[in-house]
SERO-4910 file (N, C-alpha, C, O; in steps of 0.05 Angstrom, whole numbers):
BEGIN
 pado doro    nc1    nc2    nc3   cac1   cac2   cac3    cc1    cc2    cc3    oc1    oc2    oc3
  Unk    A    226  -1380    884    207  -1360    874    213  -1355    844    236  -1353    836
  Unk    A    192  -1355    828    195  -1351    799    203  -1322    794    193  -1303    806
  Unk    A    222  -1319    774    229  -1292    765    223  -1291    735    233  -1307    719
  Unk    A    206  -1273    728    197  -1270    700    212  -1247    687    225  -1231    700
  Unk    A    210  -1246    660    224  -1224    646    206  -1213    624    190  -1227    612
  Unk    A    209  -1187    620    196  -1173    598    217  -1161    580    234  -1145    589
  Unk    A    217  -1169    555    237  -1160    536    233  -1131    527    212  -1120    531
  Unk    A    255  -1120    516    255  -1092    507    235  -1088    485    226  -1065    481
  Unk    A    228  -1109    470    209  -1106    448    180  -1105    458    162  -1098    442
  Unk    A    175  -1112    483    147  -1112    493    140  -1085    505    140  -1082    529
  Unk    A    134  -1066    488    129  -1039    496    102  -1029    486     91  -1041    467
  Unk    A     92  -1008    498     68   -995    488     69   -965    494     85   -957    511
  Unk    A     53   -950    480     55   -921    481     31   -907    493     27   -883    489
  Unk    A     14   -922    507     -9   -910    520    -17   -927    544    -12   -951    544
  Unk    A    -30   -915    564    -43   -929    585    -71   -937    576    -88   -919    572
  Unk    A    -75   -962    572   -100   -971    559   -106   -999    569    -91  -1018    566
  Unk    A   -130  -1002    582   -136  -1028    595   -144  -1050    575   -149  -1072    582
  Unk    A   -144  -1042    549   -150  -1063    528   -124  -1075    517   -126  -1094    502
  Unk    A   -101  -1065    525    -76  -1077    515    -71  -1103    530    -71  -1104    554
  Unk    A    -68  -1125    515    -65  -1152    527    -39  -1153    542    -19  -1142    534
  Unk    A    -38  -1167    565    -13  -1170    580      7  -1187    565      0  -1206    551
  Unk    A     33  -1181    569     54  -1197    557     61  -1222    574     70  -1242    563
  Unk    A     56  -1220    600     60  -1243    618     39  -1242    640     28  -1220    646
  Unk    A     35  -1264    653     18  -1266    677     35  -1277    700     51  -1296    696
  Unk    A     33  -1265    723     49  -1274    746     31  -1277    770      9  -1267    771
  Unk    A     42  -1291    790     28  -1293    816     36  -1270    834     58  -1259    831
  Unk    A     19  -1263    852     25  -1242    871     51  -1249    887     53  -1271    896
  Unk    A     69  -1230    889     94  -1234    904    117  -1244    886    139  -1247    897
  Unk    A    113  -1248    860    134  -1256    843    150  -1232    832    140  -1210    832
  Unk    A    174  -1238    823    192  -1218    813    192  -1217    782    189  -1238    769
  Unk    A    196  -1193    771    196  -1189    743    220  -1171    736    224  -1150    748
  Unk    A    236  -1180    716    257  -1163    705    249  -1151    679    239  -1165    661
  Unk    A    252  -1125    676    244  -1110    652    269  -1099    639    287  -1088    652
  Unk    A    271  -1102    613    292  -1089    597    280  -1066    582    263  -1070    565
  Unk    A    288  -1042    590    274  -1017    581    292  -1000    563    316   -996    569
  Unk    A    281   -990    542    294   -970    526    293   -943    540    279   -940    561
  Unk    A    307   -923    530    306   -896    541    280   -883    532    265   -894    517
  Unk    A    275   -859    543    249   -845    537    246   -838    508    223   -834    499
  Unk    A    268   -837    492    265   -831    464    258   -855    447    255   -853    423
  Unk    A    254   -878    460    248   -903    446    270   -911    427    264   -922    406
  Unk    A    295   -905    435    317   -913    418    324   -893    396    342   -898    380
  Unk    A    309   -871    394    315   -851    373    341   -836    378    355   -828    359
  Unk    A    348   -833    404    373   -820    411    393   -841    419    387   -858    436
  Unk    A    417   -840    408    439   -859    415    463   -843    425    462   -818    425
  Unk    A    483   -857    434    507   -843    444    523   -829    422    541   -813    428
  Unk    A    515   -834    397    528   -821    374    511   -797    364    520   -784    345
  Unk    A    489   -792    376    470   -772    366    482   -744    369    499   -739    386
  Unk    A    472   -726    352    479   -697    354    453   -682    359    431   -693    360
  Unk    A    456   -655    362    432   -639    367    412   -641    345    388   -636    349
  Unk    A    420   -648    321    402   -651    298    381   -672    304    359   -671    294
  Unk    A    388   -692    320    370   -714    327    346   -703    342    323   -712    339
  Unk    A    350   -683    359    328   -671    375    307   -660    356    283   -663    360
  Unk    A    316   -646    335    297   -634    316    281   -655    299    260   -648    289
  Unk    A    292   -679    297    279   -699    281    264   -720    297    255   -740    286
  Unk    A    262   -716    324    248   -735    340    219   -739    332    205   -720    325
  Unk    A    210   -764    332    182   -770    327    168   -770    355    172   -789    370
  Unk    A    153   -749    361    143   -746    388    123   -767    395    119   -773    419
  Unk    A    110   -779    376     90   -800    381    103   -825    392     89   -842    403
  Unk    A    130   -827    389    144   -850    399    157   -847    426    171   -865    436
  Unk    A    154   -823    438    167   -818    463    153   -830    487    129   -835    487
  Unk    A    169   -836    508    159   -845    534    143   -871    532    121   -874    543
  Unk    A    153   -890    517    141   -917    516    146   -931    542    166   -924    556
  Unk    A    130   -950    549    134   -966    574    134   -995    567    122  -1004    547
  Unk    A    147  -1011    584    148  -1040    580    127  -1055    596    123  -1049    619
  Unk    A    113  -1074    583     92  -1088    596     68  -1091    576     72  -1090    552
  Unk    A     44  -1094    587     37  -1095    615     39  -1123    627     39  -1143    612
  Unk    A     40  -1124    653     42  -1149    668     16  -1153    684      7  -1136    698
  Unk    A      4  -1177    680    -21  -1184    694    -13  -1198    720      1  -1218    720
  Unk    A    -23  -1187    742    -17  -1199    769    -42  -1213    779    -63  -1200    784
  Unk    A    -40  -1239    782    -63  -1255    790    -73  -1246    818    -58  -1242    836
  Unk    A   -100  -1244    820   -112  -1237    845   -117  -1207    849   -131  -1199    867
  Unk    A   -106  -1191    831   -110  -1162    833   -138  -1154    822   -145  -1161    800
  Unk    A   -153  -1140    838   -180  -1132    831   -184  -1102    836   -169  -1091    853
  Unk    A   -203  -1090    823   -208  -1061    828   -213  -1057    858   -228  -1071    871
  Unk    A   -201  -1036    869   -202  -1030    897   -179  -1040    913   -174  -1032    936
  Unk    A   -163  -1058    901   -138  -1068    914   -116  -1048    910   -119  -1027    896
  Unk    A    -93  -1054    922    -69  -1038    918    -47  -1057    908    -44  -1079    917
  Unk    A    -32  -1047    887     -9  -1062    878     16  -1051    891     22  -1027    888
  Unk    A     30  -1068    905     55  -1060    918     78  -1067    899     81  -1090    890
  Unk    A     95  -1047    893    117  -1050    874    143  -1045    890    149  -1023    897
  Unk    A    158  -1067    895    184  -1064    908    206  -1063    887    208  -1081    871
  Unk    A    221  -1041    887    243  -1038    868    268  -1052    879    279  -1044    899
  Unk    A    276  -1074    866    297  -1091    876    324  -1086    864    344  -1088    878
  Unk    A    325  -1079    838    351  -1075    825    348  -1058    801    327  -1060    787
  Unk    A    368  -1041    795    368  -1024    771    396  -1024    760    415  -1020    775
  Unk    A    398  -1028    734    424  -1027    720    422  -1009    696    411  -1017    675
  Unk    A    431   -984    698    430   -966    675    451   -974    655    469   -990    660
  Unk    A    449   -962    631    469   -966    610    494   -951    617    496   -939    638
  Unk    A    514   -952    599    539   -938    603    538   -908    594    557   -894    597
  Unk    A    515   -900    584    512   -873    573    484   -863    578    466   -878    585
  Unk    A    481   -837    575    454   -825    577    454   -798    562    474   -790    550
  Unk    A    431   -786    562    428   -760    547    410   -741    562    391   -750    576
  Unk    A    415   -715    559    397   -695    568    392   -676    545    411   -668    531
  Unk    A    367   -669    540    361   -652    517    342   -629    524    326   -631    543
  Unk    A    345   -608    509    324   -586    509    308   -590    483    318   -588    461
  Unk    A    282   -596    487    264   -600    465    246   -576    462    232   -568    481
  Unk    A    247   -562    439    232   -538    436    202   -542    443    189   -561    434
  Unk    A    192   -523    459    164   -524    468    160   -541    492    137   -543    502
  Unk    A    181   -553    504    178   -571    527    197   -562    549    220   -555    543
  Unk    A    188   -563    573    204   -555    596    192   -530    610    176   -516    598
  Unk    A    201   -526    634    190   -504    651    195   -477    639    178   -459    641
  Unk    A    218   -473    626    225   -447    614    228   -450    584    246   -438    572
  Unk    A    210   -465    572    213   -469    543    211   -444    527    223   -442    505
  Unk    A    197   -424    537    195   -398    522    221   -383    523    225   -366    506
  Unk    A    238   -389    542    263   -375    545    286   -390    532    308   -380    528
  Unk    A    281   -416    526    301   -433    513    289   -446    489    283   -470    489
  Unk    A    285   -431    467    270   -442    444    287   -460    426    275   -474    409
  Unk    A    313   -460    428    330   -476    410    336   -504    422    338   -507    446
  Unk    A    338   -524    405    344   -551    414    373   -553    424    390   -538    415
  Unk    A    377   -571    443    404   -575    453    406   -605    462    385   -616    469
  Unk    A    430   -616    461    433   -644    469    460   -648    483    481   -638    472
  Unk    A    460   -661    505    485   -669    519    485   -699    522    466   -711    532
  Unk    A    506   -712    512    511   -741    516    529   -745    539    551   -733    540
  Unk    A    521   -761    558    536   -766    582    549   -794    581    538   -813    570
  Unk    A    573   -796    593    585   -822    598    581   -828    628    588   -811    645
  Unk    A    569   -850    635    563   -857    662    585   -874    675    590   -896    666
  Unk    A    597   -863    695    618   -878    710    603   -893    732    600   -884    755
  Unk    A    593   -917    726    577   -932    745    593   -942    769    583   -943    791
  Unk    A    618   -948    764    635   -956    787    640   -933    806    640   -937    830
  Unk    A    645   -909    794    650   -886    811    624   -874    822    625   -859    841
  Unk    A    602   -880    809    576   -870    818    570   -841    810    556   -827    824
  Unk    A    581   -832    787    575   -805    778    577   -802    748    586   -821    734
  Unk    A    569   -779    738    573   -772    710    585   -744    709    575   -726    723
  Unk    A    605   -740    693    617   -713    691    598   -694    676    588   -701    655
  Unk    A    593   -671    688    579   -650    675    599   -631    661    595   -624    638
  Unk    A    620   -624    675    641   -607    665    667   -615    679    672   -605    701
  Unk    A    683   -632    667    706   -643    680    727   -621    685    741   -622    706
  Unk    A    729   -601    667    748   -580    671    743   -564    696    761   -554    709
  Unk    A    717   -561    703    710   -546    727    705   -564    751    699   -554    773
  Unk    A    708   -590    747    704   -608    769    675   -612    777    669   -619    800
  Unk    A    657   -608    758    628   -611    764    619   -638    755    619   -644    731
  Unk    A    610   -654    774    599   -680    767    573   -685    782    569   -675    804
  Unk    A    556   -702    770    530   -707    781    529   -736    792    535   -755    778
  Unk    A    521   -739    817    519   -766    828    497   -782    814    476   -771    808
  Unk    A    502   -807    809    482   -824    796    462   -834    817    469   -841    840
  Unk    A    437   -833    810    415   -843    827    394   -854    809    372   -842    805
  Unk    A    399   -878    797    381   -888    776    354   -896    787    351   -907    808
  Unk    A    334   -891    770    306   -898    777    290   -899    751    298   -888    731
  Unk    A    266   -911    752    248   -911    730    228   -888    733    213   -887    752
  Unk    A    227   -871    713    209   -848    714    180   -855    711    162   -841    720
  Unk    A    175   -877    697    147   -886    692    142   -913    706    156   -933    701
  Unk    A    122   -913    723    112   -938    735     82   -933    740     74   -914    752
  Unk    A     66   -952    730     37   -948    733     21   -973    726     32   -993    717
  Unk    A     -5   -971    730    -23   -992    723    -45   -980    705    -47   -956    703
  Unk    A    -59   -998    692    -80   -989    672   -103   -975    687   -111   -984    708
  Unk    A   -113   -953    675   -136   -939    687   -162   -955    682   -163   -971    664
  Unk    A   -181   -950    699   -207   -964    695   -223   -953    672   -239   -968    660
  Unk    A   -219   -928    665   -234   -916    642   -224   -928    616   -200   -933    613
  Unk    A   -242   -934    597   -233   -944    571   -220   -922    555   -224   -899    559
  Unk    A   -203   -931    536   -190   -913    518   -160   -912    523   -149   -924    542
  Unk    A   -146   -898    505   -117   -896    506   -109   -869    518   -118   -848    508
  Unk    A    -94   -869    539    -85   -845    553    -55   -842    550    -40   -861    554
  Unk    A    -46   -818    542    -18   -813    537      0   -820    561     -8   -818    584
  Unk    A     24   -830    554     43   -836    575     59   -812    585     75   -814    603
  Unk    A     54   -789    573     69   -765    581     61   -754    608     79   -750    625
  Unk    A     36   -750    614     29   -740    641     26   -762    662     22   -785    654
  Unk    A     28   -755    687     21   -775    708     -9   -776    713    -23   -757    706
  Unk    A    -18   -797    725    -46   -801    732    -48   -811    760    -28   -817    773
  Unk    A    -73   -813    770    -77   -824    797    -70   -854    799    -67   -865    821
  Unk    A    -67   -867    776    -58   -895    775    -28   -897    769    -18   -919    764
  Unk    A    -14   -875    771     15   -876    766     21   -865    739      8   -847    729
  Unk    A     42   -875    726     51   -866    700     77   -851    703     95   -860    716
  Unk    A     78   -828    690    103   -812    688    107   -796    713    104   -771    713
  Unk    A    113   -809    735    116   -796    761    142   -780    763    143   -760    777
  Unk    A    163   -789    749    189   -775    750    197   -767    778    205   -745    783
  Unk    A    195   -786    796    201   -782    824    227   -796    831    228   -821    833
  Unk    A    248   -781    836    275   -792    838    279   -809    863    298   -824    864
  Unk    A    261   -808    882    263   -824    906    256   -854    901    260   -871    918
  Unk    A    244   -860    878    235   -887    872    258   -904    861    256   -916    839
  Unk    A    280   -905    875    303   -920    867    304   -947    882    284   -954    895
  Unk    A    326   -961    880    328   -988    893    323   -985    923    334   -968    936
  Unk    A    307  -1003    933    300  -1002    962    273   -989    968    264   -990    990
  Unk    A    262   -976    948    236   -962    952    213   -981    945    216  -1001    932
  Unk    A    189   -973    955    165   -988    950    143   -968    941    138   -948    955
  Unk    A    131   -974    918    110   -957    907     83   -972    911     82   -996    906
  Unk    A     63   -957    919     36   -969    922     17   -955    902     15   -931    901
  Unk    A      4   -971    885    -13   -961    863    -41   -971    867    -45   -995    873
  Unk    A    -62   -954    863    -89   -963    864    -97   -980    840    -93   -971    817
  Unk    A   -108  -1003    844   -116  -1021    822   -144  -1014    813   -162  -1011    829
  Unk    A   -147  -1011    787   -174  -1005    776   -184  -1025    756   -208  -1025    749
  Unk    A   -167  -1044    748   -176  -1065    730   -165  -1092    740   -145  -1093    754
  Unk    A   -178  -1113    732   -169  -1140    739   -141  -1145    729   -135  -1140    706
  Unk    A   -124  -1155    747    -96  -1161    739    -77  -1137    742    -53  -1140    740
  Unk    A    -88  -1114    747    -73  -1089    751    -60  -1078    725    -62  -1054    719
  Unk    A    -48  -1096    709    -34  -1089    684    -13  -1068    689    -16  -1044    681
  Unk    A      9  -1076    701     31  -1059    709     51  -1056    686     57  -1075    672
  Unk    A     61  -1031    682     82  -1026    662    102  -1007    674     97   -993    694
  Unk    A    126  -1006    662    148   -990    673    166   -980    650    167   -993    629
  Unk    A    180   -958    654    199   -948    633    211   -921    641    211   -914    665
  Unk    A    221   -907    621    233   -880    625    256   -880    644    254   -867    665
  Unk    A    277   -895    638    300   -897    656    315   -870    659    321   -857    639
  Unk    A    321   -863    684    336   -840    690    361   -848    706    358   -862    726
  Unk    A    384   -838    698    409   -843    714    411   -823    736    423   -829    757
  Unk    A    400   -799    732    400   -779    753    380   -758    745    374   -753    722
  Unk    A    368   -745    766    348   -724    761    345   -708    786    345   -719    808
  Unk    A    341   -682    783    334   -665    805    303   -666    809    289   -672    790
  Unk    A    294   -660    833    266   -658    838    254   -635    820    262   -612    823
  Unk    A    236   -643    803    224   -623    784    230   -628    755    214   -622    738
  Unk    A    254   -640    749    262   -645    721    256   -621    704    242   -623    684
  Unk    A    267   -598    712    256   -572    702    260   -567    672    244   -553    660
  Unk    A    281   -578    660    284   -573    631    269   -593    614    269   -592    590
  Unk    A    255   -612    628    239   -632    613    251   -659    610    238   -678    604
  Unk    A    278   -660    614    292   -686    612    311   -689    635    321   -669    646
  Unk    A    317   -713    643    337   -719    663    362   -729    649    366   -722    626
  Unk    A    379   -746    662    398   -761    647    383   -786    638    382   -806    653
  Unk    A    372   -785    614    356   -807    603    374   -830    595    395   -825    583
  Unk    A    366   -854    601    384   -877    595    367   -903    593    347   -906    607
  Unk    A    376   -921    576    364   -948    577    372   -961    603    392   -955    614
  Unk    A    355   -979    613    362   -993    638    347  -1019    641    325  -1023    629
  Unk    A    358  -1037    657    344  -1061    666    335  -1057    694    350  -1048    711
  Unk    A    310  -1064    699    298  -1060    726    285  -1086    735    271  -1099    720
  Unk    A    290  -1093    760    276  -1116    772    258  -1107    795    267  -1092    813
  Unk    A    232  -1115    794    213  -1108    815    199  -1133    825    198  -1153    811
  Unk    A    187  -1130    848    169  -1151    859    141  -1139    861    138  -1117    872
  Unk    A    121  -1153    849     94  -1143    848     76  -1159    867     74  -1184    864
  Unk    A     64  -1146    886     48  -1159    906     20  -1146    909     19  -1121    910
  Unk    A     -1  -1162    909    -28  -1151    913    -33  -1147    942    -28  -1165    959
  Unk    A    -43  -1123    949    -50  -1116    977    -80  -1112    979    -91  -1096    964
  Unk    A    -93  -1126    997   -121  -1123   1001   -128  -1105   1025   -151  -1100   1031
  Unk    A   -107  -1095   1038   -110  -1081   1064   -104  -1051   1062    -99  -1038   1083
  Unk    A   -105  -1040   1038    -98  -1011   1035   -120   -997   1018   -114   -987    997
  Unk    A   -145   -996   1028   -166   -983   1013   -162   -953   1010   -176   -940    994
  Unk    A   -145   -941   1026   -140   -913   1025   -121   -905   1002   -116   -881    998
  Unk    A   -109   -924    988    -91   -917    966   -108   -908    942   -118   -925    927
  Unk    A   -110   -882    939   -126   -871    917   -108   -857    896   -117   -853    873
  Unk    A    -84   -851    903    -63   -841    885    -37   -856    892    -37   -871    912
  Unk    A    -16   -853    876      9   -866    884     19   -857    911     21   -833    917
  Unk    A     26   -876    928     41   -872    953     68   -885    950     70   -905    934
  Unk    A     88   -876    964    112   -892    964    128   -889    990    125   -869   1004
  Unk    A    143   -909    995    160   -911   1019    188   -915   1009    193   -931    991
  Unk    A    207   -899   1020    234   -900   1009    254   -896   1030    248   -889   1053
  Unk    A    279   -899   1023    302   -894   1040    315   -869   1030    319   -865   1006
  Unk    A    322   -851   1048    336   -827   1039    359   -820   1057    359   -829   1080
  Unk    A    379   -805   1048    401   -798   1065    393   -780   1088    375   -764   1085
  Unk    A    407   -783   1110    404   -763   1131    415   -737   1122    431   -735   1103
  Unk    A    407   -715   1135    418   -689   1129    448   -690   1135    457   -705   1152
  Unk    A    463   -674   1120    493   -675   1123    503   -646   1125    488   -627   1125
  Unk    A    529   -644   1125    542   -618   1126    549   -607   1099    564   -587   1097
  Unk    A    540   -621   1078    547   -611   1051    534   -584   1046    511   -579   1053
  Unk    A    549   -567   1032    539   -540   1027    520   -540   1003    527   -552    982
  Unk    A    497   -528   1006    478   -525    984    472   -495    980    475   -479    998
  Unk    A    464   -489    956    457   -461    950    429   -461    938    422   -477    921
  Unk    A    412   -443    948    384   -443    939    377   -415    928    386   -395    939
  Unk    A    361   -414    907    348   -390    898    318   -393    901    308   -416    900
  Unk    A    304   -372    905    275   -374    909    260   -358    887    271   -341    874
  Unk    A    234   -365    885    215   -350    869    191   -344    885    181   -362    899
  Unk    A    180   -320    884    157   -313    900    136   -301    882    140   -282    867
  Unk    A    112   -313    883     90   -305    865     64   -316    876     64   -335    891
  Unk    A     42   -304    867     16   -314    875      8   -339    859    -10   -353    866
  Unk    A     23   -344    837     18   -368    821     41   -387    825     65   -380    822
  Unk    A     35   -412    833     56   -431    840     75   -436    817     99   -437    820
  Unk    A     63   -439    793     80   -444    769     99   -421    764    123   -425    758
  Unk    A     89   -396    766    106   -373    761    127   -370    783    150   -362    777
  Unk    A    121   -377    808    141   -377    829    163   -397    823    186   -392    828
  Unk    A    155   -420    813    174   -441    806    192   -432    783    216   -436    784
  Unk    A    180   -421    762    195   -411    740    216   -390    749    239   -390    740
  Unk    A    207   -373    767    225   -352    777    248   -364    792    271   -354    789
  Unk    A    243   -384    809    264   -397    824    285   -409    806    309   -406    810
  Unk    A    276   -423    785    295   -436    766    310   -415    750    334   -417    747
  Unk    A    296   -394    742    309   -372    727    331   -359    744    353   -353    734
  Unk    A    325   -356    769    345   -343    787    369   -361    791    391   -351    794
  Unk    A    365   -387    792    388   -406    794    405   -405    769    430   -405    771
  Unk    A    392   -404    746    407   -401    721    424   -376    721    447   -376    713
  Unk    A    412   -354    730    426   -328    731    450   -330    750    471   -319    744
  Unk    A    446   -344    772    468   -347    792    491   -363    780    514   -355    782
  Unk    A    485   -386    767    505   -402    755    520   -388    733    544   -391    729
  Unk    A    505   -372    718    517   -356    696    536   -335    707    558   -331    697
  Unk    A    527   -321    728    543   -299    739    567   -308    755    589   -298    752
  Unk    A    563   -328    772    584   -337    791    603   -357    779    627   -359    787
  Unk    A    594   -374    760    610   -395    749    614   -393    719    625   -410    706
  Unk    A    605   -370    708    608   -364    680    598   -388    663    610   -395    643
  Unk    A    576   -399    671    565   -422    658    546   -413    636    530   -395    639
  Unk    A    547   -427    613    528   -422    592    500   -427    602    495   -445    617
  Unk    A    480   -410    593    453   -412    604    440   -439    597    425   -450    613
  Unk    A    445   -449    573    434   -475    566    445   -497    585    430   -514    594
  Unk    A    471   -496    589    484   -516    607    473   -513    636    468   -533    649
  Unk    A    469   -488    644    458   -484    671    430   -494    674    423   -506    695
  Unk    A    414   -491    653    386   -501    653    386   -532    655    371   -543    671
  Unk    A    404   -544    640    406   -574    641    415   -583    669    404   -602    680
  Unk    A    435   -568    681    445   -576    707    422   -574    728    421   -590    746
  Unk    A    406   -553    726    383   -550    744    364   -575    742    353   -583    762
  Unk    A    361   -585    718    343   -608    713    353   -634    724    338   -651    733
  Unk    A    380   -638    723    391   -664    731    401   -664    760    406   -685    771
  Unk    A    406   -640    772    418   -639    799    405   -619    818    413   -618    841
  Unk    A    386   -604    809    373   -584    827    346   -595    837    332   -608    822
  Unk    A    340   -590    862    316   -600    874    297   -577    881    304   -559    896
  Unk    A    273   -578    870    252   -558    876    241   -563    903    238   -586    912
  Unk    A    235   -541    918    224   -543    945    202   -523    948    204   -500    939
  Unk    A    180   -532    960    158   -514    967    163   -504    995    159   -519   1015
  Unk    A    173   -479    998    181   -470   1025    158   -461   1042    157   -466   1066
  Unk    A    139   -446   1030    115   -439   1045     92   -433   1027     95   -423   1005
  Unk    A     68   -441   1037     43   -438   1020     21   -426   1036     -2   -426   1028
  Unk    A     27   -415   1060      5   -405   1077      3   -375   1079    -17   -364   1087
  Unk    A     25   -360   1072     24   -331   1075     13   -319   1049     28   -308   1033
  Unk    A    -13   -321   1047    -26   -312   1022    -23   -282   1019    -21   -267   1039
  Unk    A    -21   -272    993    -28   -287    969     -4   -301    956     -8   -314    935
  Unk    A     20   -298    967     43   -308    952     54   -334    964     52   -340    987
  Unk    A     66   -350    946     79   -375    953    109   -371    950    118   -354    934
  Unk    A    125   -386    965    154   -386    963    163   -413    953    160   -433    967
  Unk    A    175   -414    929    186   -438    918    216   -435    915    225   -413    907
  Unk    A    231   -455    921    260   -454    919    271   -477    902    258   -498    899
  Unk    A    295   -472    891    309   -494    878    337   -495    891    351   -474    892
  Unk    A    344   -518    901    369   -521    916    387   -540    902    378   -560    891
  Unk    A    413   -534    902    433   -552    890    458   -551    907    464   -531    919
  Unk    A    472   -574    906    498   -574    919    515   -553    905    515   -551    880
  Unk    A    530   -537    920    547   -517    908    566   -530    888    580   -549    894
  Unk    A    566   -520    863    583   -532    842    613   -533    850    628   -549    838
  Unk    A    621   -517    869    649   -518    878    655   -543    894    678   -551    896
  Unk    A    634   -554    906    638   -576    925    643   -603    910    635   -605    887
  Unk    A    655   -622    923    659   -648    912    632   -663    912    613   -655    926
  Unk    A    631   -685    897    607   -701    897    603   -713    925    623   -722    937
  Unk    A    579   -712    935    574   -723    962    581   -753    963    578   -767    943
  Unk    A    590   -762    986    595   -790    989    569   -806    986    548   -797    996
  Unk    A    571   -828    973    547   -844    967    539   -862    991    516   -870    993
  Unk    A    558   -868   1008    552   -885   1031    543   -868   1055    560   -855   1067
  Unk    A    518   -870   1061    507   -855   1084    488   -873   1099    477   -892   1088
  Unk    A    484   -866   1124    463   -880   1138    436   -871   1127    432   -848   1119
  Unk    A    417   -889   1126    391   -884   1114    369   -886   1134    371   -900   1154
  Unk    A    348   -870   1130    325   -872   1147    301   -874   1129    301   -866   1105
  Unk    A    279   -884   1140    255   -889   1124    237   -865   1124    233   -852   1145
  Unk    A    225   -859   1101    206   -837   1099    182   -846   1082    185   -865   1065
  Unk    A    160   -834   1085    136   -841   1070    126   -816   1055    125   -794   1067
  Unk    A    120   -818   1030    111   -796   1013     84   -803   1001     78   -826    996
  Unk    A     68   -783    997     43   -786    983     42   -765    961     52   -742    965
  Unk    A     30   -772    938     31   -754    915      3   -743    910    -16   -759    908
  Unk    A      1   -717    907    -25   -705    899    -20   -690    873      2   -679    869
  Unk    A    -39   -690    855    -36   -678    829    -51   -652    828    -71   -648    842
  Unk    A    -41   -633    811    -54   -607    808    -37   -587    823    -14   -592    829
  Unk    A    -49   -564    829    -35   -543    844    -43   -544    873    -36   -563    887
  Unk    A    -57   -524    882    -65   -524    910    -83   -547    917    -80   -560    938
  Unk    A   -101   -554    898   -119   -577    903   -104   -603    906   -111   -620    922
  Unk    A    -82   -606    890    -66   -630    893    -52   -631    919    -50   -653    931
  Unk    A    -42   -608    929    -29   -608    955    -48   -616    977    -42   -632    994
  Unk    A    -72   -604    976    -92   -610    996   -100   -639    995   -103   -652   1016
  Unk    A   -103   -650    971   -110   -678    968    -89   -696    980    -95   -716    993
  Unk    A    -63   -690    975    -42   -706    986    -42   -705   1017    -38   -725   1030
  Unk    A    -46   -681   1028    -47   -679   1057    -71   -694   1069    -69   -706   1090
  Unk    A    -94   -693   1054   -118   -707   1064   -112   -737   1065   -121   -750   1083
  Unk    A    -97   -747   1045    -91   -776   1045    -73   -783   1068    -75   -805   1079
  Unk    A    -55   -765   1075    -38   -770   1099    -55   -774   1123    -51   -793   1139
  Unk    A    -75   -756   1126    -93   -758   1149   -109   -784   1149   -112   -797   1169
  Unk    A   -119   -791   1125   -135   -816   1122   -118   -840   1128   -127   -859   1141
  Unk    A    -93   -840   1119    -76   -864   1123    -69   -868   1153    -68   -890   1162
  Unk    A    -66   -846   1167    -60   -848   1196    -85   -858   1211    -82   -870   1233
  Unk    A   -109   -853   1200   -133   -860   1214   -142   -889   1210   -160   -899   1222
  Unk    A   -127   -903   1191   -135   -931   1185   -129   -949   1209   -134   -973   1207
***
C-alpha cells in the first residue's frame, strides 16, 4: 500500500474549495502529515508571554493539505482512520486576550511552556504539588472543503469538519466527514498533546506533531451530514473526580458558571493562582451536559481528576463508542440526536 506525505510547508489558512491539492491519492491509501502548532510556528519553546501580545492572528490555526482522494464525490463520506500521532517534545498553553470562555475575567495574556514526557505519558503542570496532565495527543483540525465557494476561516468548526477540538479523535479513532466537492480535499492540523472537553481557556497543550491517517471513500453513508466519529475510550474506573456545576437558562452562561466555580475551588482548596487554574481547566477538565430537560434551566458541569490523585494508569481495557456532533446550542443538540435516530434507521 502506498504511503504519501504532506510536508510542513504545505499549509493553508482557510477552508476553500479553490485551493489546489498538494497530492492525489487513491481511496484507502495512507498519508503522513507534518504539522506545525496552532500558532504557525510563532510560539517556540523559548517564547515568553510577550510573544502572546505580538501574535499575528491571521496566521493562527493553519492546516496541512489539501489532499485529493480519487473517487470522492459530493454526497459521499470520507472515512479518516487515525493511525499514528507523534507530538513534539514540548508544547504551550496560552491565554489570548479576548479569546476563551472567560476572556472578560482574564484580560491579561499568559503563557505556559510545557515539557512533554512522552515515555512517561504526561506533562508536569506543577511538579512541586505533584500535578501532572496525562498526554492524549490528537489533531484539533480535520476537515474537507465546503461546497460553497469562498474562503472560510479555520477558527470555527463546520458541518464539513474543521476545528473540532474533540479529544477523542486520537489514535485508533475513525472520523466520518460529508463530502461536498470532488476529491473531498482533506486537511489536518492544530496538534494537541492534551486537552479537556471544552478547551475552555481557548488553548490546549498546543504542539507540533506528525500524524498518519488512512483516507477511504464511503458510498454507503448518505446519513453523514455532519462529522461523526467512532473511538475507543477507557472503561469507568475508581479514580476520584471532582465536579462543579453551573445552572442557568442560557447554556453558555451555565458553562461559564461551571468553569468559574472550578477555578474558585482550585484557588480555595489548592491555593492555585487563578490563571493557572483556568489553564488547568482547559487542558484537563471535561465539560459535561448533565441535564437539559428541566426547563427553564440547564445543568452543565466540569469534572477533573482530583489534583491530589496520581496520574491515571494509561493501560486500560477499551470499549467502542460512537459519537455524533451537532453545532449550535439547543438546535445543535437536537440535530445530533436526530442523526443518531437516522443512522439507526439505515
